[in-house]
N, C-alpha and C positions, 0 to 999 in steps of 0.2 A: 331333272330339268331345271335349269334357273331362270330368273325373271330375264326378259330381254335386256340388252346392254343400254338400249335407245332409253329405256325407262329409268334404269338405275344411275347412269352416269351424266344425263344431262342435268345443268344447273337448274334449268326452269322446271325440273321435275319436283323439287322440294316442296312447293305449295300443294301439288297435286297429292303428291304421297302423303303430306300431313293429313289432306282431306280423307284419304283413304285408311290411315293408321289411328288417327285421332277417334277417340270416343267421347261421347256425351256422357255426363253423369246422369243418374236417375233424378238428383236433386235439380239439375238444370231441365231436364225435360218436364218435371212436376211444376215447375215454376213458369215454363212456356205453355203447359197445358192450361194452368190456371188463369194465366193473364188472356190466352186465347177464348177460354170459356166465359171469361168476365166480359170481354169485349162483344162477344156473340150475344151474351145475355142483356147488354146495354143496349146495343144498337141494331142488334140483328145481323151483323157483319164484323168481322174481325179486320183489322188493318192489314194491308197486303204485307208488311215489313213482319208484322207478328205471325201471319201464317208461315211466311217463308222461313223464319227463324224457328219455328216449332217442326217445320218439314227439316230443315238442315239439322236439327237436333236428333231428330228420328233417323235420318240417314247416316249419322255418326254413330249410332246407339249399336252396343254390339249384339243386340236382339233382333232376331229375324221379325217378330211381331212387330216391332217398333219401325224396322225399316219398311215393312208392308204398309204401314200407316203413313209414310211419308209419300206414298205414290198418288192417292187422290187429292192430297192437298196440292201437291206440285202440278198436278194435271189441271186442277182448278184455277190456280194462279195462272198457267200458261195460257188457258184459254181467255180468261177475264182481264189479263194484264200483260198485253204483247210486249211491252216494253221490258219484261222481266223473264223474255224468252230464253235468253242465253244462260243464265243461272237456273232456270227450272229445266231447261234440257239437258244441261250438264248434270245436275243432281238426280233427274230422273234415269239418266244413263248409269250414273255411279250407283244409285240404289238397286237398280236392277242388275248391275255387275255383282254387287255384294250378295245379293239374292241368288246368283247363278243363273240367271236368266239372261243369257249371252245374246239371244236374238233380239229381244226388247233392248238391251243396253246398246246394242249396235244401231238399232233403228233411232233411238233417240240421239245417239251420239252423231250419226250421219246427218240428221236433220240440223244439229248444231255447226257441224262442219260445213254444210251448204251455206248457212248464214256467214259463218267466220272461217273460211278455210286455212287461216294462219293461226288459229286458236291453239296454243301450244298444250294446254291441258286437256283438251278434247284429242289432239294427236296422239298424246301419251296414253289416254284412256284406249284410243283405238288400237295403238300397239298392244296393250295388256288384254283387250279383250280378245284379240286374234290369237295371242300367246295362250290363253285358258282355253280357247276353243280347240286349238290344236292339241294342247295337253290332255284335255278331257276326252277328245276323239282318241288319242293313243290308248288312253286308259280303257275306253269302250271297246276298242278292237281287241285289246288284250284279254278283256273279259270275255268277248263273243269267242275268241281263239279258244280260251280255256273251256268254255262250255262245249264248243264243237269236239274237242279233243277228248274231253271227259264223255262225251255220249259215243263217240266211236270206241274209248276203251270200253266201255260198259258194254256195248254191243258185242265186242269181242269177247268178253268175260262170260256174258249170256251164252254166245255160241259155242264157246269151249266147255262150258258146264253141261249143255245139253248133249255135245257128243260125246263128253267123258262118261256121262250117264247112260246114254243110249248104245254107243258103239266102242266103247272101251278107249283106254289112254292113247293107244297107237294113233287114233284119228284127231287128236286135240290139235296137233300143229296143222293138219291139214284144215280144219275147221277155221283156224284164224287165219290162215291164208286164204280161204274162200271168201271169208267176210270182207277181209281187205279189199280182195279182187271186186266183189259187189259193189263195195262203197266206192271204189275208184270208178268203175263204170258208170254209176247213178251220178256221181258229181263231176264226170267228164274228165277225170285226172288220168294223165298217162304215166306209167311207172317205168 
């Protein structure tokens, strides 16, 4: 399954895709952590821009642990600085997307779309979220289908083994047929 054309072919997609693909370096994150800690130690509060830069570097990190660390920073900025809501909502949605928390990602992205319905990055992210949800849903259905098929197969093998041991080989085919018939009745399938 390939990515949606809407995300890949749109000229406005470039900045969005760069945010999704670019990673911050460990050195960059350490410098920002140090500056953030220094500001907290001096004044008891870090500048909003410093906090945002740190969260942004965490979102772009290739490490899930760092991406997790971006969330409380962005949530605090969102509640304390409403003028930064656009950026905070977008990067909350993006961080959750990277963490495969699609419901949370969708929630923050929808909040941003209510504020800015024409926001190109947010619209592209919405497309990507829906694509991943569908893709993961199909994978989940395949896993469930495989498990159900395996259980049915195992039940048939057990039934055949019992009949072979107890009744003899001539009853093995009959056993498989009977198990299949019972399963069909149990699940309401018609043959």
